[in-house]
C-alpha positions in Angstrom: -0.2 0.0 0.2 1.7 3.3 -0.9 1.5 6.4 1.4 0.2 9.8 0.0 2.8 12.2 -0.3 0.7 14.4 2.0 0.8 11.9 4.9 4.6 11.6 4.2 5.2 15.5 4.6 2.9 15.6 7.5 5.1 13.1 9.4 8.4 14.6 8.7 7.0 17.6 10.0 6.6 16.3 13.4 9.1 15.9 16.5 9.5 12.3 15.6 9.7 12.7 12.0 12.6 15.7 12.3 14.3 13.3 14.7 13.7 10.5 12.3 15.2 12.4 9.4 18.5 13.4 11.6 19.2 9.6 12.6 18.7 8.4 9.1 20.7 11.1 7.3 23.4 10.5 9.9 23.8 6.6 8.5 23.4 8.1 4.7 26.1 10.7 5.6 28.6 7.9 6.6 28.1 6.0 3.3 28.3 8.8 1.2 30.5 11.9 3.0 29.9 14.0 -0.4 28.7 13.8 -3.9 30.9 16.3 -5.5 30.6 16.5 -9.4 28.0 13.3 -9.1 24.6 12.8 -10.5 22.2 12.0 -7.9 18.5 10.8 -8.3 16.1 9.9 -5.3 13.0 7.6 -5.7 10.2 7.6 -3.6 9.9 10.2 -1.0 13.6 11.2 -0.6 13.4 15.1 -0.2 14.1 14.9 3.4 17.4 13.3 2.7 18.6 14.7 -0.6 19.3 18.0 0.8 22.8 16.5 1.7 23.9 16.6 -1.8 22.0 19.1 -3.3 24.7 21.7 -3.1 27.8 19.5 -4.1 26.2 17.6 -6.7 26.4 18.3 -10.3 22.8 17.3 -10.3 20.3 16.2 -8.1 16.4 15.1 -8.6 13.6 13.8 -6.9 11.4 11.3 -8.7 8.2 10.4 -6.7 6.1 7.5 -8.0 2.4 8.7 -9.7 0.9 6.5 -7.0 2.6 8.7 -4.1 1.9 11.9 -5.7 4.5 14.8 -6.0 5.1 17.6 -4.2 7.4 20.9 -5.0 11.0 20.5 -4.0 12.9 22.6 -3.2 10.1 25.0 -2.1 11.9 27.9 -2.6 14.1 27.4 -5.7 13.0 26.2 -9.0 11.7 22.8 -8.8 14.0 19.7 -9.2 10.9 17.0 -8.3 8.9 15.0 -10.8 6.1 12.7 -10.7 7.2 9.6 -12.6 6.3 6.1 -13.4 9.0 4.1 -11.2 9.3 1.2 -13.8 10.1 3.6 -16.7 12.0 6.7 -15.3 12.8 9.6 -18.0 16.6 8.9 -18.2 18.8 7.3 -20.9 20.7 4.1 -20.0 23.9 4.6 -17.5 23.1 8.2 -16.9 23.1 8.4 -13.0 26.2 8.0 -10.5 24.0 7.4 -7.3 20.6 6.4 -6.5 18.9 6.8 -3.5 15.7 5.0 -2.4 13.4 5.5 0.5 9.7 4.8 0.8 9.9 3.1 -2.4 10.9 -0.4 -2.6 8.7 -1.6 0.5 5.5 -0.3 -1.1 6.6 -1.0 -4.8 4.0 -3.5 -6.5 6.9 -4.9 -8.2 10.1 -4.4 -6.1 12.6 -6.8 -8.7 11.3 -4.7 -11.6 11.9 -1.4 -9.7 15.3 -2.9 -8.9 16.0 -3.7 -12.4 15.1 0.0 -13.6 17.8 1.1 -11.2 20.1 -1.2 -12.4 19.6 0.3 -16.2 20.0 4.1 -15.4 22.9 3.6 -12.8 26.5 4.2 -14.4 29.0 0.7 -14.5 30.7 2.2 -11.4 27.3 3.6 -10.1 26.1 3.0 -6.4 22.7 2.9 -4.8 21.6 3.2 -1.2 18.3 1.7 -0.2 16.4 2.7 3.2 13.6 0.6 4.4 11.8 -1.0 7.2 13.7 -3.6 9.0 11.5 -6.8 9.5 12.3 -7.4 13.1 12.1 -3.8 14.4 9.2 -2.2 16.3 9.1 0.8 13.6 7.3 -2.0 11.0 4.7 -2.5 13.6 4.2 1.1 14.2 1.1 2.5 11.7 1.6 6.0 13.1 5.0 6.2 10.8 5.7 5.7 7.0 7.8 2.6 7.7 4.6 1.0 9.1 3.4 0.5 6.1 4.4 -2.0 3.1 6.5 -5.0 3.0 9.5 -4.8 5.7 12.6 -6.9 5.0 14.9 -8.9 6.9 18.7 -8.7 5.9 18.8 -12.0 4.1 15.7 -11.4 2.3 17.2 -7.8 1.0 20.3 -9.7 0.1 18.4 -12.2 -1.9 16.3 -9.5 -3.5 19.5 -7.5 -4.7 21.2 -10.0 -5.9 18.6 -11.4 -8.3 18.3 -8.0 -9.3 21.9 -8.0 -10.4 23.4 -5.7 -7.4 26.1 -6.5 -4.8 25.5 -5.4 -1.1 28.7 -3.6 -0.6 28.0 -2.2 3.1 25.1 -2.3 5.6 24.3 -0.3 8.9 21.2 0.4 10.9 19.3 3.3 12.2 16.3 4.3 14.3 17.1 1.8 17.1 15.0 4.2 19.4 11.2 2.9 19.9 8.6 5.0 17.4 7.3 7.1 20.4 6.5 10.9 20.0 7.4 11.6 23.4 9.9 14.3 24.7 12.2 11.9 26.7 12.4 9.5 24.1 13.2 12.2 21.2 15.8 14.1 23.9 17.6 10.6 24.2 17.1 9.6 20.6 21.3 9.8 19.9 21.9 7.9 23.2 19.8 5.1 21.7 21.5 4.8 18.7 24.9 4.7 20.2 23.8 2.0 22.2 21.8 -0.1 19.6 24.8 0.4 17.4 27.4 -0.9 19.9 25.6 -3.9 20.8 24.7 -4.8 17.1 20.9 -4.9 18.0 19.1 -6.7 15.4 15.7 -4.6 16.2 16.7 -1.2 14.6 13.6 0.4 12.8 15.8 0.5 9.6 18.1 -1.0 7.2 20.6 1.2 5.4 22.1 -0.8 2.7 24.5 0.1 0.1 24.9 -1.8 -3.2 26.8 -1.9 -6.5 26.0 -2.5 -9.8 26.9 -6.1 -11.3 28.4 -4.9 -14.7 29.1 -8.4 -15.8 26.3 -10.3 -14.9 25.6 -13.9 -15.3 22.6 -14.6 -17.6 21.0 -18.2 -17.7 21.7 -20.0 -20.9 18.8 -21.6 -22.4 19.3 -25.2 -24.1 17.2 -25.9 -27.3 14.6 -28.3 -26.3 14.6 -31.1 -28.7 11.3 -32.6 -29.8 11.6 -36.4 -29.4 9.6 -38.4 -32.1 8.9 -42.0 -31.2 10.3 -44.4 -33.9 7.5 -47.0 -35.0 8.5 -50.5 -35.6 7.2 -52.0 -38.9 4.2 -54.0 -38.7 3.4 -57.2 -40.7 0.3 -56.8 -42.7 -1.0 -60.0 -43.8 -1.8 -60.3 -47.7 -4.6 -62.1 -48.9 -4.5 -64.9 -51.7 -6.5 -65.1 -54.6 -7.9 -68.6 -52.9 -9.2 -66.0 -50.0 -10.7 -63.8 -52.3 -12.7 -66.4 -54.1 
């Protein structure tokens, strides 16, 4: 079930949404310290996180799926957001250096087809970061947050999906170790929760942040030509009639 863009905007304007944005941005920045001279595209609802790269990147665009809706971004500058079909991005092959997927894969009708489209537009040395709910985490069970919608993934499920769509997982991290409670004490102690969860390698974080690289020389399954087997028939002796029998 796709989340409406209005609901996403309203969540990120709350205190819990502001803290969520800060913690996930911390994980993304650890993987990509800068995007100087890079072409960066976000798919889904990535505008709370694309601000990390907008000033440094050669080009920074936000593509929002048609089922989700679109919103102007940035608000005070020429728009860099567009409404698209996520399975047919308006980009040529191998034209993007980095892709960022947030609130996209878990709500997609066809996750494998979405990732194959990401593969198509990425350059041979391109990299992709996917942020999506952790199957074991409490955020996947909280309907009050966007991470409680769609299909959450375990690490093994996500690894299998990436490999099936010609990506290689390169780095893993987690975020949102704090519970999804919009209460003052929990929000003020969010960084302490993050440090404690990372220190003990807690499996109950709210989201996965995985970086994947494009497999340029991907294996292609060879198809053998099926031979049609025609059974051989053994000759049958047909009795002949003699003239005496005909009389």
